[in-house]
C-alpha positions in Angstrom: -17.6 -5.2 -18.9 -17.2 -3.8 -15.4 -14.3 -2.4 -13.4 -13.3 -2.3 -9.7 -11.9 0.9 -8.3 -9.2 0.6 -5.6 -8.1 3.4 -3.3 -5.2 3.6 -0.8 -4.2 6.7 1.1 -1.3 5.6 3.4 2.0 7.0 4.4 3.5 8.1 2.1 1.7 7.4 -1.2 -1.7 8.4 -2.7 -2.9 5.5 -4.9 -5.9 4.6 -7.0 -6.3 1.8 -9.6 -8.9 0.3 -11.9 -9.2 -3.5 -12.3 -10.8 -4.7 -15.5 -12.8 -7.8 -14.5 -12.8 -9.1 -18.1 -9.0 -9.8 -18.3 -7.9 -8.9 -14.7 -5.6 -6.2 -16.0 -4.9 -3.1 -13.8 -4.3 0.5 -14.5 -3.0 2.6 -11.7 -2.0 6.1 -10.7 0.0 7.0 -7.6 2.0 9.9 -6.2 4.3 10.3 -3.2 3.3 12.8 -0.5 5.7 15.8 -0.5 8.2 15.9 2.4 10.5 18.8 2.9 14.2 18.3 2.3 16.0 16.9 5.4 12.8 15.8 7.1 12.0 12.2 7.9 8.3 12.2 7.7 5.0 14.1 7.9 2.5 14.8 10.7 -0.8 13.0 10.1 -2.6 16.3 9.7 -0.3 17.2 6.8 -0.7 13.7 5.3 -4.5 14.1 5.3 -4.1 17.5 3.6 -1.9 16.2 0.8 -4.0 13.1 0.2 -7.1 15.3 0.0 -5.3 17.4 -2.6 -3.7 14.6 -4.6 -6.4 12.0 -4.8 -8.8 14.0 -7.1 -5.8 14.8 -9.4 -4.9 11.1 -9.7 -8.6 10.1 -10.2 -8.7 12.6 -13.1 -5.7 10.8 -14.7 -7.2 7.4 -14.0 -10.6 8.1 -15.4 -9.7 9.0 -19.0 -13.2 7.9 -20.0 -16.4 6.7 -18.5 -16.1 3.3 -16.8 -18.8 0.9 -15.4 -17.8 0.7 -11.8 -19.2 -2.4 -10.1 -17.2 -2.3 -6.9 -15.0 -0.1 -4.9 -12.3 -1.2 -2.5 -10.2 0.8 -0.1 -7.8 0.5 2.8 -9.3 1.7 6.1 -6.3 1.1 8.5 -2.7 -0.1 8.6 -3.6 -3.6 9.9 -6.8 -5.6 10.6 -6.2 -5.4 14.3 -7.9 -3.5 17.1 -6.4 -0.1 17.7 -4.7 0.1 14.3 -5.6 3.5 13.0 -4.2 6.5 11.1 -6.2 9.6 10.1 -4.7 9.6 6.6 -6.8 6.5 5.6 -10.0 8.5 6.2 -9.4 10.4 2.9 -9.5 7.2 0.8 -12.4 5.9 2.8 -14.5 9.0 2.3 -13.9 9.1 -1.5 -14.5 5.3 -1.8 -17.9 5.6 0.0 -18.9 8.6 -2.2 -18.1 6.8 -5.4 -19.8 3.7 -4.2 -23.0 5.6 -3.5 -22.9 7.6 -6.7 -22.4 4.5 -8.9 -24.5 2.1 -6.9 -21.3 -0.1 -6.6 -20.5 -2.6 -3.9 -18.1 -1.3 -1.2 -15.4 -3.4 0.3 -12.7 -2.5 2.8 -9.4 -4.1 3.9 -6.2 -3.1 5.6 -3.1 -1.6 4.0 -1.2 -4.7 5.2 -3.6 -7.1 3.5 -3.4 -4.9 0.4 0.4 -5.5 0.3 -0.1 -9.2 0.4 -2.8 -9.2 -2.2 -0.7 -7.1 -4.5 2.2 -9.6 -4.1 -0.1 -12.5 -4.9 -1.6 -10.7 -8.0 1.8 -9.7 -9.4 3.2 -13.3 -9.3 -0.1 -14.9 -10.5 -0.9 -16.6 -7.3 -4.3 -15.3 -6.3 -5.6 -18.9 -6.4 -3.8 -19.3 -3.0 -6.7 -17.4 -1.5 -9.1 -20.2 -2.4 -6.9 -22.9 -1.0 -7.2 -24.3 2.6 -3.4 -24.1 2.9 -1.9 -21.3 5.0 1.2 -19.5 3.7 3.9 -17.2 5.0 4.4 -13.6 3.8 7.0 -11.0 4.5 5.6 -7.4 4.9 8.6 -5.0 4.5 7.6 -1.3 4.1 8.3 2.1 5.7 7.5 1.2 9.2 7.1 -2.6 9.0 9.3 -5.7 8.9 7.0 -8.6 9.7 6.8 -12.3 9.0 3.1 -13.1 8.7 1.2 -16.4 8.8 -1.7 -16.0 6.3 -4.7 -18.2 6.4 -7.3 -17.9 3.6 -10.7 -16.9 4.8 -13.9 -16.6 2.7 -15.2 -13.6 4.6 -12.0 -11.7 5.3 -9.9 -13.1 2.4 -6.9 -13.6 4.8 -6.6 -14.0 8.6 -3.1 -12.7 9.6 -1.0 -13.7 12.6 2.4 -12.1 13.1 4.9 -14.8 13.8 8.1 -12.8 13.5 9.4 -9.2 13.1 12.0 -6.6 13.9 12.4 -5.6 17.5 14.5 -2.6 16.5 14.7 -0.5 13.3 12.4 -1.5 10.5 13.7 -2.2 7.0 12.1 0.9 5.5 13.2 3.1 8.4 16.8 2.0 7.9 16.6 2.9 4.2 15.1 6.3 4.8 17.4 7.3 7.6 20.4 6.3 5.5 19.1 8.2 2.5 18.3 11.4 4.5 21.9 11.3 5.9 23.2 11.1 2.3 21.1 14.2 1.5 18.3 12.4 -0.4 14.7 13.5 -0.1 12.3 11.4 1.9 11.1 8.7 1.2 14.5 7.6 -0.1 14.0 4.0 -1.5 14.1 4.6 -5.2 17.0 7.1 -5.0 19.0 4.9 -2.7 18.4 1.9 -4.9 19.7 3.9 -7.9 22.8 4.8 -6.1 23.3 1.2 -4.9 23.0 -0.1 -8.5 25.8 2.2 -9.6 28.2 1.1 -6.9 31.0 -1.3 -7.7 31.5 -2.3 -4.1 30.3 -5.8 -2.9 28.4 -5.3 0.3 27.4 -8.2 2.5 25.1 -7.0 5.2 24.9 -9.1 8.4 21.4 -10.1 9.6 20.5 -11.7 12.9 17.4 -13.8 13.3 
């Protein structure tokens, strides 16, 4: 029995997970980066500091016993495109490389965006789409992204991505966070704003233009 360790250190969550290759089940630990009340984000230097502090704590929770690690995967950049870079991903990259060397495990890297798509396919039981020759469309909606993506399965890269649509203005996640901060919620505001929305009795029909 072997396990695959996955690490992601993006804005604004430190994450690590273990995939059991026997039954494809996943155990994960994650923690939001701390943002001061009223602020709408972090400088990259602060994000690097908090990831460096939080990742060992989360790894300690995840590794409740000794595991046979056969491979380590990590996100190295926001997207698999030239010039896509954030210093915060270096934290996960360095830890992933160290674990790989210590365990003699294979090392694989991908982008945060590809990670979002793979997580969606895993959660709905559609990983077999990666072995198909048929392209598919995916929406990537997160803190700073609202994109419609054409995804073409690729044996070497898993997925080749081409952006075929997206927001020209405010991103979905930005709208949520800016609204939440104005309401006095702490950043990032998604979960708290969702809780408030679920308690509302008003019927809201937002207008969207495409």
